[in-house]
C-alpha positions in Angstrom: -8.2 17.9 32.1 -4.5 18.4 31.4 -3.1 18.3 27.9 -1.2 15.1 28.5 -4.2 13.4 30.0 -6.4 14.5 27.1 -3.9 13.2 24.6 -3.8 9.8 26.4 -7.7 9.7 26.4 -7.9 10.4 22.7 -5.3 7.8 21.9 -6.9 5.2 24.1 -10.2 5.9 22.4 -8.5 5.3 19.1 -7.3 1.9 20.1 -10.7 0.9 21.3 -12.2 2.0 18.0 -9.6 -0.1 16.2 -10.6 -3.2 18.0 -14.3 -2.7 17.7 -14.3 -1.7 14.1 -12.1 -4.6 13.2 -14.8 -6.9 14.8 -17.5 -5.1 12.8 -15.9 -5.7 9.5 -14.7 -9.1 10.5 -10.9 -8.6 10.3 -8.0 -6.4 11.3 -6.0 -6.2 8.0 -4.7 -2.7 7.3 -2.8 -1.2 4.3 0.0 0.4 6.4 2.3 1.4 3.6 2.6 1.5 -0.2 2.3 -2.0 -1.7 0.8 -3.2 1.6 3.8 -4.4 3.6 7.5 -4.2 4.1 8.2 -6.9 1.5 6.2 -5.1 -1.2 3.8 -8.0 -1.9 0.5 -5.9 -2.3 -1.2 -8.8 -0.5 -3.8 -8.8 2.3 -3.5 -12.3 3.6 -7.0 -12.8 5.0 -10.4 -11.0 4.9 -13.6 -12.2 6.4 -15.7 -10.8 3.5 -13.7 -11.0 0.3 -12.8 -14.4 -1.2 -13.3 -16.2 -4.4 -16.3 -17.9 -2.8 -17.9 -14.6 -1.8 -18.1 -13.6 -5.5 -20.5 -16.4 -6.2 -23.1 -14.3 -4.4 -24.2 -10.8 -5.5 -23.5 -7.5 -3.7 -19.9 -6.5 -4.4 -20.3 -3.0 -6.0 -19.6 0.7 -5.6 -20.3 1.8 -2.1 -19.4 5.5 -2.4 -17.3 8.0 -4.3 -15.7 11.2 -3.1 -14.3 14.1 -5.1 -11.2 15.7 -3.6 -10.1 19.3 -4.4 -6.4 18.5 -5.1 -4.9 20.3 -8.1 -3.0 17.8 -10.3 0.6 18.3 -11.1 0.6 17.0 -14.7 -0.1 13.3 -14.4 0.3 13.4 -10.6 -2.9 13.8 -8.6 -3.8 11.3 -5.9 -1.4 8.8 -4.4 -2.0 5.4 -3.0 -3.8 5.5 0.4 -2.9 3.9 3.7 -5.5 2.9 6.3 -6.3 2.9 10.0 -8.9 0.5 11.2 -10.4 2.8 13.8 -9.8 6.4 14.8 -11.4 7.2 18.1 -14.5 5.0 18.1 -15.9 3.3 15.0 -14.0 5.5 12.4 -12.0 3.5 9.8 -10.0 5.8 7.6 -7.9 6.0 4.5 -5.2 8.6 4.5 -4.5 9.9 1.0 -1.9 12.4 -0.3 -2.6 14.8 -3.1 0.2 16.1 -5.3 -0.4 19.8 -4.5 0.6 19.4 -0.8 -2.8 18.1 0.4 -3.5 15.3 2.9 -7.0 13.9 3.2 -8.5 11.6 5.9 -11.5 9.8 4.5 -14.1 7.9 6.5 -14.0 4.5 4.8 -17.6 3.7 5.7 -19.4 6.7 4.3 -16.9 8.4 2.0 -16.7 11.6 4.0 -13.7 13.9 4.4 -13.0 13.7 8.1 -10.2 16.3 7.9 -8.0 17.9 5.3 -4.6 19.4 5.7 -3.0 21.8 3.1 0.6 22.9 3.3 0.9 26.3 1.7 4.3 26.0 0.0 5.8 27.4 -3.2 5.8 24.9 -6.0 8.1 24.9 -9.1 6.9 24.5 -12.6 6.0 20.9 -13.2 7.7 18.8 -15.8 7.2 15.2 -16.8 10.5 14.1 -15.1 10.1 16.4 -12.1 6.4 17.1 -11.3 7.1 18.7 -8.0 4.7 18.8 -5.1 4.1 15.6 -3.1 5.3 12.7 -5.3 4.5 9.7 -3.1 2.2 8.1 -0.6 2.0 8.5 3.1 3.1 5.7 5.4 2.4 4.4 8.8 4.8 2.0 10.6 4.8 -1.4 8.9 5.4 -4.7 10.7 8.8 -5.9 9.5 7.9 -9.6 9.9 4.8 -10.8 7.9 2.1 -12.4 10.0 1.8 -16.2 9.8 -0.7 -17.6 7.2 -3.7 -18.1 9.5 -6.9 -19.9 8.9 -9.2 -17.7 6.9 -12.7 -17.0 8.2 -15.2 -18.9 6.0 -17.5 -16.9 3.9 -20.9 -16.8 5.5 -24.1 -17.7 3.6 -25.2 -14.1 4.0 -23.4 -10.8 4.6 -25.7 -10.0 7.5 -24.3 -10.4 11.0 -20.8 -9.1 10.3 -20.7 -7.6 13.7 -22.1 -4.6 15.4 -23.0 -1.5 13.5 -20.8 1.5 13.6 -21.0 5.2 12.7 -19.0 7.2 10.3 -17.4 10.4 11.5 -19.3 13.5 10.6 -17.8 16.5 12.2 -17.0 20.0 11.1 -14.6 20.1 8.1 -11.0 20.4 9.1 -11.7 19.9 12.8 -10.9 16.2 13.0 -12.8 13.3 14.3 -15.6 13.7 16.8 -15.4 11.3 19.7 -18.5 9.1 19.5 -19.8 6.3 21.6 -20.6 2.8 20.5 -24.2 2.0 19.9 -26.2 -0.6 18.2 -28.4 -0.1 15.1 -28.5 3.1 13.2 -29.6 4.1 9.7 -29.0 2.1 6.6 -26.1 2.9 4.4 -28.1 5.1 2.1 -29.4 7.4 4.8 -26.5 9.9 4.6 -28.6 12.9 5.5 -29.5 11.6 8.9 -25.9 10.9 9.6 -24.9 14.4 8.6 -27.6 15.8 10.8 -26.0 14.3 13.9 -23.0 16.7 13.4 -24.9 19.5 15.0 -25.5 17.4 18.1 -21.8 16.5 18.3 -20.6 19.9 19.2 -19.0 18.8 22.5 -17.3 15.9 20.6 -15.9 18.3 18.0 -14.6 20.4 20.8 -12.9 17.3 22.2 -11.2 16.7 18.9 -10.0 20.4 18.9 -8.6 19.8 22.3 -6.8 16.7 21.0 -5.2 18.8 18.3 -4.0 21.3 20.9 -2.8 18.5 23.1 -0.7 17.2 20.3 1.0 20.5 19.9 1.6 20.8 23.6 3.3 17.4 23.7 5.6 18.3 20.9 6.5 21.6 22.5 7.3 19.9 25.7 9.7 17.6 23.9 7.8 14.5 24.9 8.1 13.0 21.4 9.0 9.5 22.2 7.1 7.1 24.5 9.1 4.7 26.8 10.6 2.0 24.7 11.5 4.3 21.8 8.0 4.4 20.2 8.0 7.5 17.9 5.2 10.0 17.7 3.6 8.9 21.0 3.0 10.9 24.2 4.2 9.1 27.4 1.9 6.4 28.5 0.3 6.0 25.1 -0.7 2.3 24.4 0.6 0.8 21.2 -0.7 -1.9 18.9 0.8 -4.8 17.0 4.6 -4.8 17.1 5.0 -1.7 19.2 3.5 0.4 16.4 2.2 3.8 17.5 -1.5 3.7 17.0 -2.3 7.3 16.2 0.1 8.7 13.7 0.8 8.9 10.0 4.0 10.2 8.3 4.1 12.5 5.3 6.8 14.3 3.3 5.9 17.7 1.8 7.3 19.3 -1.3 9.9 21.2 0.7 11.4 17.9 1.8 10.1 18.2 5.4 8.9 15.2 7.4 5.6 15.7 9.3 4.2 13.4 12.0 0.4 13.9 11.9 -2.0 12.8 14.5 -4.8 10.6 13.0 -7.7 12.2 14.9 -7.0 15.8 13.7 -4.2 15.8 11.0 -2.2 18.3 13.0 1.6 18.0 13.6 2.2 16.2 16.9 6.0 16.6 16.6 8.1 19.4 15.3 8.4 19.1 11.5 11.9 18.0 10.6 14.0 18.5 7.4 14.5 15.2 5.6 14.9 15.4 1.8 16.1 18.2 -0.6 13.2 20.5 -1.5 11.3 19.6 -4.7 12.9 16.2 -4.9 11.2 13.3 -6.7 10.9 10.6 -4.0 9.5 7.1 -3.8 6.7 5.8 -1.6 8.3 5.9 1.8 8.2 3.1 4.3 8.7 3.2 8.1 9.8 0.2 10.1 10.7 0.0 13.7 11.8 3.6 14.5 13.2 4.6 11.1 11.6 6.0 7.9 13.1 5.4 4.5 12.6 6.9 1.0 14.5 6.9 -2.3 15.1 9.8 -4.7 15.6 9.7 -8.4 15.8 11.9 -11.5 18.0 14.5 -9.7 14.9 16.6 -9.2 15.5 19.6 -6.9 19.2 18.7 -7.0 18.6 15.5 -5.0 21.0 12.8 -6.1 19.9 9.3 -6.9 19.9 7.5 -3.6 18.2 6.3 -0.4 17.5 8.4 2.7 16.6 7.4 6.3 15.5 9.4 9.3 15.5 8.3 12.9 11.9 8.8 14.2 12.7 8.1 17.8 15.3 10.8 18.1 14.0 14.3 18.8 16.6 15.8 16.5 15.5 13.5 13.6 19.0 12.8 12.2 19.2 11.8 8.5 21.4 9.2 6.9 21.8 9.0 3.1 23.4 6.8 0.5 24.0 7.6 -3.2 24.0 5.2 -6.1 26.6 7.3 -8.0 24.8 5.8 -11.0 21.3 4.9 -12.0 18.1 5.9 -10.4 16.1 3.9 -7.9 13.2 1.9 -9.4 10.1 1.9 -7.2 10.4 1.6 -3.4 12.7 0.0 -0.9 11.7 -3.4 0.6 12.9 -5.5 3.5 13.9 -9.0 4.3 11.5 -10.8 6.7 13.9 -10.4 9.6 14.6 -6.7 8.9 18.4 -7.2 8.6 18.6 -6.0 5.0 16.8 -3.4 2.8 16.8 -4.0 -0.9 16.5 -1.5 -3.8 16.7 -1.9 -7.5 18.9 0.6 -9.4 18.2 1.1 -13.1 20.4 1.9 -16.1 22.6 5.0 -16.2 26.2 6.1 -16.2 28.1 4.8 -13.2 31.0 6.6 -11.4 34.0 4.5 -10.2 32.1 3.4 -7.1 28.6 3.6 -8.6 25.8 1.1 -9.4 23.7 0.6 -12.5 21.3 -2.3 -13.3 21.8 -3.7 -9.8 19.8 -5.0 -6.8 21.6 -3.8 -3.7 21.1 -5.0 -0.2 21.7 -2.2 2.3 22.3 -2.2 6.0 19.1 -0.5 7.4 21.0 1.3 10.1 24.0 2.6 8.1 22.7 2.4 4.5 26.0 0.8 3.5 25.9 -2.0 0.9 26.0 -5.6 2.2 25.9 -7.3 -1.2 24.5 -6.8 -4.7 23.5 -8.4 -7.9 24.5 -6.7 -11.2 23.1 -7.4 -14.6 25.4 -7.0 -17.7 23.1 -8.3 -20.4 19.6 -6.7 -19.7 18.1 -3.9 -17.8 16.4 -4.4 -14.5 12.9 -2.9 -14.7 11.1 -3.5 -11.4 11.5 -2.9 -7.7 12.4 -6.0 -5.7 9.8 -8.1 -4.0 10.7 -10.4 -1.1 9.1 -13.6 -0.1 9.9 -16.6 2.1 10.7 -19.9 0.4 11.3 -22.7 2.8 14.1 -21.2 5.0 15.3 -18.6 2.5 14.3 -15.0 1.9 14.1 -14.6 -1.9 14.0 -11.4 -3.9 12.2 -11.3 -7.3 13.0 -8.6 -9.9 12.0 -8.3 -13.5 14.3 -7.8 -16.5 13.7 -6.0 -19.8 13.6 -9.3 -21.7 10.5 -10.4 -19.9 12.1 -12.7 -17.3 11.9 -12.7 -13.5 15.1 -13.3 -11.7 15.2 -14.8 -8.2 18.0 -13.9 -5.9 19.1 -14.7 -2.3 17.7 -11.6 -0.6 20.4 -11.5 2.0 23.3 -12.0 -0.5 22.0 -10.9 -3.9 24.4 -12.0 -6.6 26.5 -14.1 -4.2 30.3 -13.6 -4.1 30.7 -12.8 -7.8 27.6 -10.4 -7.8 26.1 -12.3 -10.8 24.8 -15.5 -9.1 21.0 -16.1 -9.3 18.8 -18.7 -7.7 16.9 -19.1 -10.9 15.5 -17.3 -14.0 12.0 -17.7 -15.4 11.2 -18.3 -19.0 10.4 -14.9 -20.7 6.9 -13.6 -20.6 6.6 -13.0 -24.3 5.2 -9.4 -24.5 4.5 -8.1 -28.0 5.6 -4.6 -27.1 9.2 -3.4 -27.3 9.2 -2.5 -23.6 8.7 -4.7 -20.6 8.7 -2.6 -17.5 6.3 -3.8 -14.8 7.6 -1.4 -12.1 6.4 -3.5 -9.2 5.3 -7.1 -8.9 2.8 -8.7 -6.5 2.6 -12.1 -4.7 0.2 -14.2 -2.7 0.1 -17.7 -1.2 -2.9 -19.9 -0.6 -3.2 -20.6 3.1 -4.1 -23.9 4.7 -7.2 -24.0 6.9 -8.7 -26.6 9.2 -10.2 -29.6 7.5 -8.1 -29.2 4.4 -9.8 -26.1 3.1 -7.9 -23.1 1.8 -7.8 -19.3 2.0 -11.0 -19.2 -0.2 -12.8 -20.4 2.9 -15.1 -23.4 3.6 -17.2 -24.2 0.6 -14.7 -22.9 -1.9 -15.7 -23.3 -5.5 -14.5 -26.2 -7.6 -12.0 -24.0 -9.5 -10.2 -23.3 -6.3 -10.5 -26.6 -4.5 -8.4 -28.5 -7.0 -5.3 -26.4 -6.3 -2.6 -27.8 -4.0 -2.8 -26.0 -0.6 0.1 -23.7 0.1 0.7 -22.8 -3.6 2.3 -19.5 -4.2 2.1 -17.1 -7.2 4.1 -14.2 -8.4 1.9 -11.7 -10.3 3.3 -9.7 -13.2 1.5 -6.8 -14.9 2.2 -6.9 -18.6 1.6 -4.0 -21.0 0.6 -4.8 -24.5 -0.2 -8.1 -26.2 1.1 -11.4 -24.8 2.6 -13.5 -27.6 1.6 -17.2 -27.6 -0.6 -16.7 -24.5 -2.3 -19.9 -25.5 0.8 -21.9 -24.6 0.2 -21.1 -20.9 -1.6 -23.8 -18.8 -4.6 -21.5 -18.2 -5.7 -18.6 -20.4 -8.8 -16.5 -20.8 -8.8 -15.3 -24.4 -6.6 -13.3 -26.7 -4.5 -10.6 -25.0 -3.9 -7.5 -27.1 -3.6 -4.6 -24.6 -2.2 -6.2 -21.5 -2.8 -8.7 -18.8 -1.8 -10.1 -15.4 0.5 -13.0 -15.8 0.9 -15.5 -12.9 4.0 -17.5 -12.3 3.7 -20.4 -9.8 6.6 -20.6 -7.4 7.9 -24.2 -7.0 11.2 -26.0 -6.2 12.8 -27.5 -3.1 16.0 -27.4 -1.2 16.5 -23.7 -1.4 16.2 -23.7 -5.2 12.9 -21.9 -6.0 11.8 -21.8 -9.6 9.0 -20.1 -11.5 6.6 -21.9 -13.8 4.0 -20.3 -16.1 0.6 -20.9 -14.7 -2.2 -18.5 -15.9 -2.8 -15.3 -17.9 -5.8 -13.1 -17.2 -8.2 -11.8 -19.8 -7.3 -8.6 -21.7 -6.6 -5.6 -19.4 -5.1 -2.5 -20.8 -1.7 -1.9 -19.4 -2.6 -2.9 -15.8 -1.0 -1.3 -12.8 0.5 -3.6 -10.1 -2.4 -5.8 -8.9 -3.3 -6.3 -5.3 -4.6 -9.5 -3.7 -7.2 -9.9 -1.0 -7.7 -13.4 0.4 -7.1 -15.1 -2.9 -8.9 -12.5 -5.1 -6.7 -10.6 -7.5 -7.8 -7.1 -8.2 -6.4 -5.2 -11.2 -6.9 -1.7 -12.8 -5.7 -0.6 -16.2 -3.6 2.4 -16.9 -0.7 2.2 -14.5 2.2 4.3 -15.6 4.5 2.0 -13.6 3.5 -0.7 -16.1 5.2 1.3 -18.9 1.9 2.6 -20.1 1.8 6.0 -21.8 -1.3 5.7 -24.1 -3.5 4.4 -21.3 -3.7 7.7 -19.5 -7.0 8.4 -21.2 -8.5 4.9 -20.5 -11.1 5.1 -17.8 -10.3 2.9 -14.8 -12.1 -0.4 -14.5 -11.7 -2.5 -11.4 -11.4 -6.2 -12.2 -11.6 -9.1 -9.7 -10.3 -12.5 -10.7 -9.7 -15.9 -8.9 -6.0 -15.9 -7.8 -5.6 -19.6 -8.5 -6.5 -19.5 -12.1 -7.2 -16.0 -13.3 -10.9 -16.6 -14.0 -12.9 -13.4 -14.1 -15.2 -12.9 -11.0 -16.5 -9.4 -11.4 -15.7 -5.9 -12.9 -16.9 -2.4 -12.3 -17.9 -1.7 -15.9 -18.3 2.1 -16.6 -18.6 3.2 -13.0 -15.4 5.2 -13.1 -15.0 8.0 -15.7 -11.3 8.9 -15.5 -8.1 7.0 -15.5 -6.2 5.5 -12.5 -4.1 8.2 -10.8 -0.6 6.7 -10.7 -0.5 4.0 -8.0 -3.7 5.2 -6.2 -5.1 1.7 -5.6 -5.3 0.0 -2.1 -7.5 -2.1 0.1 -8.4 -2.8 3.7 -11.0 -4.8 5.7 -13.4 -5.8 3.0 -13.1 -2.8 0.6 -11.0 -1.9 -2.4 -10.3 1.8 -3.2 -9.3 3.4 -6.5 -8.2 7.1 -7.0 -8.6 8.6 -10.5 -6.9 11.4 -12.3 -9.9 13.7 -11.8 -9.4 13.6 -8.0 -12.2 11.1 -7.2 -11.8 8.2 -4.8 -14.1 5.2 -5.4 -14.8 2.5 -2.7 -15.9 -1.0 -3.8 -17.1 -3.7 -1.4 -20.2 -5.4 0.0 -22.8 -3.3 1.7 -22.6 -3.2 5.5 -25.7 -4.6 7.2 -26.5 -3.1 10.6 -28.1 -4.8 13.6 
C-alpha cells in the first residue's frame, strides 16, 4: 500500500472511531482548546451523562488515575488537556503537555499512555517569572462559532445502555494507536489485565500504526501539507469533521519556540516543524481557528516582548505575524468574537511607550494583528482575560477589575469612540483579600428543551426547574473570604478561603447587566471553574486565582448545581497533591484533573458494556 493511501486509511479510521465512540458515550463534545472554546467560556453545552439530575443517583467517582514522568519546572508540571473523541477505532484520548518538553496521549477510557513524545532540548534555569520549558497547553482547531444551544439528552434512569462497548488502545509504548475493529461486549472496566493481554495479539495493528507514522513523514517530505480547501495538517483527500477541522492533528509549541503539527495516532510530526516564538519564551495557551494559530507572550522571558503572535497553518512556509503591546503583559489567552472578525486580549499594568497599551482590552484584526479598538481603564487594574458571549444581537466581552467588579464591553468596539465607554459594570464582589485577580472567568446558559424542560434534562430536580429557561450566568473564582456573602440571594455557608461567585446576566435592548445570584460553599482559592451541561465543577489551588498559599492544598473536585450553587458531590481525599496550574478539563462524560506530582485523575460514571 502506498504511503499516501495508508495515511488516508488511518485518517478515515480515525473519523469512524470519532463517530462510533461519540455514540458510545452519548455525545460528541470535545475540549479542543484551553478554556474549551474560542470564546473562553470553559463550558460544555450538553452531555448525555452529566447533569444536575444525574447526580441524584450514585456512581460518579474516580475511574482511573495515571502517573506521568514529566519533571516539573518549579510550579509548572502538567498543562490543561485537549481531547479527541476517537483516534482510529474506539480510542478517545486526552492530549496533555508536560513542562519538560513532554507530550502525552492518554486513553480516556482506561487511563493508559497511548504514546509519549519527548523533545530533547536544552532548558534554561527555571525562575518563578520564567519557568522555561513548555508553558502552555496544546490546541486543536476550535470552531469559531459556538454551536446552537440544542435540546439536551434527558438523563436515563440507569447508566446502562449508553451505546455499544468499545476498547481502549493497548499497544506498545511510544508506538501509537493500534488499529482495532469494533466489537460488542468485552471485559468489565476493572479487568485491565485482560485488556493489556490483547496487546500481544495486536502485533499487526501496531505495525500499521508504525506505518502511519512513516506515512506522515512521507507526506510532509513531499510537501503535501495542505488538503484541498486550505485545511492544514492534512494529506490530500483526507476527510474533515465539523467546520472543516482536520480530524487527526494536534498543535504544540516546544521550549525552543518551534511549532509542531503532530498526528494523533502516533504523535509524530506530520509537517516540517516551523519556527514560531523566541526560544524560552513564556507563552499563553495557544488557540487555532480556521487556518491560523495564535499565542501571547509575556514577562519578556527569552527576550520575547509582550505581545501576540500568529502563524499561518495553511502555508507551507508557516509565515509569522506579531504585534507588541509596548506596555503591559498579556493576561491569560486570546479569545474571539462569535463571527471571528475580532480577537480580544487583556493587557495588564505596566509602563507604556508612546504607542503602548496598559490596563486595556484590545480588539485585534485576526489577519493583521492590528488594533481595531480598545477599552482603557484609568482607575483600576484589569485582572482577567476577556470572555465573550452573545447577548441578544451583541457580542459582549466580560473582564474583571482589581476592585472586584466585572466590566461588560462591546466586543467589536471595546471602549467605544472615547475608549472608556462600557455597557455596564457589576457591583463589586466584596473579597476580604487585598488582591482580586481571577485570571479567567467562565460562563454557561441554561438551554431550552422540548416540553419546557431545560439543560438539566427531563425530570430535573426542583431546585433547577424553578429557574427561568435560557438564564445565563457568569462565574467568577474568588480567592479568600467573601465579605457579606449572606447578602447574596443564594449562599451556602460562610466563605473564608474562597468560592465561586455567580452573576446572572440580565438586561434588554443591547444593555446587558450583571446581578448577584449565588455564592458556592467555601473552596480554597478555586481555579477557573468549568461547566458541563449545567453542572459547575471547581478545584481549589489555581495560581490564576491569585493563590500562592494554596500550592500545598490537595486538589478536591467539587460538583455543584449551576443554577444555585448547591453542592452535588466532591472527591474528598482521592487526590493527594495540588492542582497543576490550569490542568483541569472535560469531555464526553468525564472530568480530568492533573496535579503537581504528575498524576492525571479521571472522574465520571462507570461505562457499562453490552
